[in-house]
N, C-alpha and C positions, 0 to 999 in steps of 0.2 A: 574602097576600103583603105587604100594607101594614102588617100587624101585625108581621111579621118585620122590616120596615124600621124600624118604630118601636122595636122592641126593640134593633136594632142601634144606633140613634141614642142610646138610653138607655145602652147598654153603653159606647159611645164617650165619652159624657158622664162616666160614672163613671170610666172609665180615665183621661180627661183630668184629672179632679179628684184622682185618686190621684197622678198624675205631678206635678201642681202642689203637692200636699201634701208629697211627697218632696223636691222642690226647695226649698220654703220651709223645711223642717226642716233641710236642709243649710245654707241661708243663716243661719238663726238660730244654727246651731252654729259656722259658720266665717266668716260676715260677708263673703263674697266679692262684689265688685261685679258680676261677670259673671253670678252666679246671679239677681240682680234682673231683668236683661233677659231671661234665660232663662225665669224664672217668668212674666213678662209675656207672653212669646211663647207659653207654654203656655196662657195665658188665651185666646189666639186659637182654639186647639183646642176649648176648653170652650164659647166663644161660638158657634162654627160648629156644634158638636154640638147645643147648646141650640136654635139657630135651626131646625135640621133637625127636631128632635124636636117643637117647637111646630107647625111646618108640617104634619107628618104627623098630629099630634093634631087639628088644625083640619080636615084632610080627613076623618078618621074621624068627627068630630063634625058634619061638614057645615056648618062655619062659615068655610070658606076664602075665601068671597066677601065676608065682612063686613070692616069697617074693621080690626077686631082681627086677623082671620085673614090679611089682606093685609099690613098694615103691621108688626106686631110681629116676625114672623120676619125680614122684610127689614131692619128697623132693627138687630136683634141681629146679623144676618149682616154688615152694613156696619160695625158697631162692631167686630166681630171682625177684619175686613180692615184697618180703621184701626189697631187695636192691633198687628196683625202688621206693618203697614207701619212703625210707629215702633219697636217693640221688636226686630223682626227686623233692622232696619238697625243699631241700637245693639249688639245682641248679636253680629252678624257682625263689626263693626268692633272690638269688644272682644276677640273671639276671635282675630283675626289681628293684633292689636296696633296698630291705627291710632288715634292720638290725634285726637279730633274737634277741628277748628279752628272758629273762630267762623262762617265762611262755610258750613261743613258743617252746623252746628246750624241756621243760618238756612235752608239748603236743605231739610233734613228737615222743619222747621216749615212752610215754604212748600208742600211737596208734601202734607203732612198737611192743611193748611188747604184746599188746592185739592181734595183728595179729599173732604173733609167738605162743601165747598160743592157739589161734583158729586153727592154722595149726597143732600143736601137737594133739589137740583134734580130728581134722578131720582125721588124720592118724591113730588114735587108734580106730576110730569108723567105722565099716563096715556095720552097719544096717541103720535104718531110721535116726539115729542121725547124720550120715555123711552129708546127704543133708541139715539138719537143720543148722548145723554149717557152711557148705559151702555157703548156700544162706542167712542164717540169720545173720552171723557174717562176714565171709570173703568178701562177695559181698558188703555190705554197707561200709566196711573199704576201699576197693580198689577203687570202683567207687565213693564213697562219697568224698574221699580225692582228686581224680582226678577232680571231678566237682568243688570242693572248690578251687583248684588251677586254674582252668579255670576262675572262677568268679573273684578271686583275680587278676589274670593277666589282665583280661579285664578292671578291675577298675584302675589298675596301669600301663596300657599300655603306656600312655603318658609320664610316667617317664623315659622310654627308650629313650636315647638321639639320637642314630643313626637311621636314617629313614629306612635303609635297614634291620637292625636287627628288628626294630619294625614291619615292614611289614612281615618279615619271621616268627616271633612269632605269629602274627595275622593269617597268613595263616595256620600254623601248628595247632593252636587251633581250627580254623574254620573247618578244615578237620577232626580233632579229634572228634569234637562235632557231625559232620555229620555221622561218623561211630559208634558213641557211642550206638545208638539203636541196630545196628547189633551186637555189642560186647555183649550187655546185653542179647540178644536172644541166642547168642552162648554160653554164660556163663550159662544161665538157662537150656537150652535144650541140650547143647553139640552137636549141629547140624553142620555138615560140609557144607560150601557153595561150596566147590570144593571137588573132590574125595580125600579121605585120608587127609582131612584138609590142602590141598596145600596152601590155603589162608594164613595160619600161616607163612609158609616159605616166601611167596611173600611179606607179610607185613614186616617181619624182614629184608629181603634183601633191600627193599625200605628204611627202617629206617637206616640201616647200610650205604648204599650208600649216603643217604641224610646227615647223620652225618659226613661223610668224607668231603663233600662239605661245610657243615656248619663250620667245624673246620678250613678248609683252608681259608674260607672267613672272619671269625670273630676272630679266635684265633692266626693266623699266623702273629703276629706282636708283638713288644715289649710292655710292660705295660706303662700306662700313669702315674701310681703312684707306686713308689718303696720305701719301708720302710718309708712311710710318706712324701716323697719328690716328686716333679714334675720331671718326667724323661726327659732325653735329647730327647727322641723320641717325647714326647708331645710338647716340646719346638720347635723342628725342624719342626714338622708337622703343628702346628697351629701358629707359629711365635709369641709366647707370650713374654712379657717383664718380667723383674725381679719383678717389682711392681705388675703386673697382676698375676703372679704366687703366690706372697705372699697373695694376696686377694683371689685367688682360694683356696689355702690351708686353709685359715681362714674360707672360705665358707664351705669346706668339713668338717671342724671341728664343724660346726653348729653355728658359730657366726653370729649375725645379722649385718646389714650394720653399725649400730651405734657402736656396739662392735668392729667391724673391724676398724672403724675410730679411736676409742679411742686407740686401740692396736698399730696401725701404725702411730698415730698422724697426721691423715689427716681428711678432712671433709667428711661428709656423701655423699655429692654431688660428691666428687672426687671418692669415693668408687663406687657409682652408675655408674659413667662414665667409670671406668675401667671394671666393670662387664659387662656393655653394649658392650664394645669392645671385651671382652672375649666371650660373647654370639655370636657376629657376626663372630668371628674367628672359633669357634668350631661348630657353627650351632645349638646350643641348644636354647631353647625358654625361659627357666626359671632356677632358682636356683636348683630345684629338678632334672632336667635333667642334669645339670652340675655336681651335686654331684654324681648322678648315673653313669655318663660317666666315672668318675675317680674311684669311689669305686668298680664298677663292673669289672673294668679292672686293679685291683690292684695286685701287686706281693707280698704284705706283708701279 
């Protein structure tokens, strides 16, 4: 059975590598900012699969009690969690259109530094301090950050302009919340739900395959906004006019209807009329969705 678990870990590692390759190819083609954080997030899947594979190999080789067998899988696993902590937060904020302010950057850096320090402390402690650091520091950081992201995403879900993307994000977080209690039990007790923790490999494989489908569906297209300008793809897809694009760019810059009218020397009513037409063409419901539609799909 342990050999089956090892094969499952190897398969999940390969699936993760394929998903990362696909996302990087899309980035090289379209240069979208969001794909960078998405690719780094997929790196978490690869590191966790690699950690599990090395752990199983050490058990088969009978070297799990050596320094190599104990530390290497743990270090890779913690590196994966740290990468997911940083990239997952940035990807989530980019997806729902939140512009990170300075204090948000500092908060993310602070949490990451705290988790890194806790990881080193955990690696150096082999007695009762190990469990205290693992459950008293590492657990609140990982699950606390994830729960906070779920809450923020739920509150900002309506800002996602594309209906299919909004439904996909909603489905992902709903499933995540459902399995969260099982994850907590597993983290506390380290209990396998399947022999040799086969559920780890299954989950990673599902995530990797789902990531490939997600990338093809939402990233395999040109950007809407390129270096602060409306792209030809946006114009051809939605059929916007030059005046509408001017108003859209002003809206993305945060200008009010009155400020747009003054800048373009047109009335507020004319601005509202053009925005209404843009809403109809793009399928968005409000200014927030319009801004997120372009900013989250930006190539600059």
